[in-house]
C-alpha positions in Angstrom: 0.0 0.0 0.0 2.8 2.4 0.9 4.4 1.7 -2.5 1.3 2.8 -4.3 1.2 6.1 -2.4 4.9 6.6 -3.1 4.4 6.0 -6.8 1.4 8.3 -6.9 3.3 11.0 -5.1 6.2 10.6 -7.6 3.9 10.9 -10.6 2.2 14.0 -9.2 5.6 15.6 -8.4 6.9 14.8 -11.9 3.9 16.5 -13.5 4.2 19.6 -11.2 7.9 19.9 -12.0 7.3 19.4 -15.7 4.7 22.2 -15.9 6.8 24.6 -13.8 9.8 24.0 -15.9 7.8 24.4 -19.1 6.6 27.8 -18.1 10.1 28.9 -17.3 11.4 27.6 -20.6 8.6 29.5 -22.5 9.6 32.7 -20.7 13.3 32.1 -21.5 12.6 31.3 -25.1 10.4 34.4 -25.5 13.1 36.6 -23.9 15.9 35.1 -26.1 13.9 35.4 -29.3 12.8 39.0 -28.5 16.4 39.9 -27.9 17.6 38.2 -31.1 15.0 39.9 -33.2 15.8 43.3 -31.7 19.5 42.8 -32.3 18.9 41.6 -35.9 16.7 44.6 -36.6 19.4 47.0 -35.3 22.0 45.2 -37.4 19.9 45.5 -40.6 19.3 49.2 -39.9 23.0 49.8 -39.4 24.0 47.8 -42.5 21.5 49.6 -44.8 22.1 53.1 -43.4 18.9 53.3 -41.5 20.6 53.6 -38.1 19.6 56.6 -36.1 22.1 59.3 -35.3 24.0 58.4 -32.1 23.0 61.8 -30.6 19.2 61.7 -29.9 17.1 64.4 -31.5 15.5 66.8 -29.0 12.0 65.4 -29.8 13.1 61.8 -28.8 14.5 63.1 -25.5 11.3 64.9 -24.8 9.3 61.7 -25.8 11.4 59.6 -23.4 10.8 62.0 -20.5 7.1 62.1 -21.2 7.0 58.3 -21.4 8.9 58.0 -18.1 6.5 60.5 -16.4 3.5 58.5 -17.6 5.0 55.3 -16.1 5.7 57.0 -12.8 2.2 58.5 -12.8 0.6 55.1 -13.4 2.7 53.0 -11.0 0.4 53.6 -8.0 -2.4 51.9 -9.9 -0.5 48.6 -10.0 -0.6 46.5 -6.8 1.8 43.8 -6.0 0.6 41.3 -3.4 0.8 37.7 -2.2 4.5 37.9 -2.9 6.4 35.0 -1.5 9.8 33.5 -2.1 11.5 30.3 -1.2 13.4 27.4 -2.5 11.6 25.0 -4.8 12.7 21.9 -6.7 13.0 22.2 -10.4 13.6 19.5 -12.9 16.2 21.5 -14.8 17.9 23.4 -12.1 17.4 21.4 -8.9 16.8 23.4 -5.8 16.4 27.0 -6.8 15.0 30.3 -5.4 11.5 31.1 -6.8 9.5 34.3 -6.4 5.7 34.1 -6.9 3.0 36.7 -6.5 0.1 38.6 -8.1 -0.2 42.0 -9.7 -3.5 43.9 -10.1 -4.2 46.7 -12.4 -6.4 49.2 -10.5 -6.1 51.8 -13.2 -7.9 52.5 -16.5 -5.2 51.5 -19.0 -4.3 48.2 -20.5 -0.6 47.1 -20.1 1.3 44.8 -22.5 4.4 44.7 -20.3 5.0 45.1 -16.6 8.6 44.8 -15.4 9.1 43.8 -11.8 12.4 43.8 -9.9 13.0 41.4 -7.0 15.5 42.4 -4.4 16.9 39.5 -2.4 18.0 40.2 1.2 20.5 38.5 3.5 19.9 37.6 7.1 20.7 41.2 8.2 18.1 42.6 5.8 20.5 44.1 3.3 20.0 43.8 -0.4 22.5 41.4 -1.9 21.1 40.6 -5.4 18.4 41.8 -7.7 16.7 40.3 -10.8 14.3 42.0 -13.3 11.6 39.9 -14.9 8.4 40.7 -16.9 5.4 39.8 -14.8 3.3 40.7 -17.9 4.7 40.2 -21.4 2.6 40.4 -24.6 4.7 39.3 -27.6 3.9 38.3 -31.1 6.8 35.8 -30.7 4.9 33.8 -28.0 4.4 30.0 -28.4 1.3 29.9 -26.2 -1.8 31.9 -25.3 -0.7 32.9 -21.8 0.7 36.2 -22.9 -2.4 38.3 -22.5 -2.4 42.0 -21.6 -3.2 43.2 -18.1 -6.5 45.0 -18.5 -8.1 47.4 -16.0 -9.3 45.5 -13.0 -7.5 42.3 -14.0 -5.1 40.2 -11.9 -2.1 38.4 -13.2 -0.1 35.7 -11.3 3.6 35.7 -11.9 6.5 33.5 -10.9 10.2 33.2 -11.8 13.3 31.4 -10.9 16.4 33.2 -9.7 19.1 30.7 -10.6 21.9 33.1 -10.0 20.8 34.2 -6.5 23.7 33.9 -4.1 23.7 31.3 -1.3 23.8 34.1 1.3 20.1 34.9 0.5 17.8 34.4 3.5 15.0 32.2 2.1 11.7 34.2 2.0 13.5 37.6 2.3 12.6 39.5 -0.8 11.2 42.9 -1.8 9.6 43.5 -5.1 8.9 46.7 -7.0 7.4 47.6 -10.3 10.2 49.2 -12.3 8.8 49.5 -15.8 5.7 49.1 -18.0 4.4 49.5 -21.5 0.9 50.6 -22.3 -1.2 49.0 -25.1 -1.3 52.3 -27.1 2.5 52.3 -27.3 2.6 49.3 -29.6 
């Protein structure tokens, strides 16, 4: 009888690990492909004379300041909650720090990207490592249908592995902040 329970538990654990690993792989693939496409596009522009002047035009500087001000103004409408961190078993990486949580859009705009930075703390409460990750990422390069925008009133769960987090990290000691976003109308 105990053997049956052990086998059942092993099967459940294998399925859970498989799906957790699959989600991370999709994220990593999306990120890599996006970076490759952006680099390729810049290379093509440079090769065919379409590269922009290295000194930004005055209008582009103003646009960047306006965009940053819009992000700062909208940040209070995004709520991070149920944030938790700890070590989890992963099929690919073994025992690894994982951060999970939820983000709610309490504003009136739809977001296609929300960047979150997780700050990992040591036992004295000092920040020793940080990692950025997209809690929301809408991409035409996606291989699945889980890349939906964050609409007003909607809640999105997030999670990511921090494989490079140092061993001095105190498990559970993490602070998260929203550090960037892109609105649907910026596409």
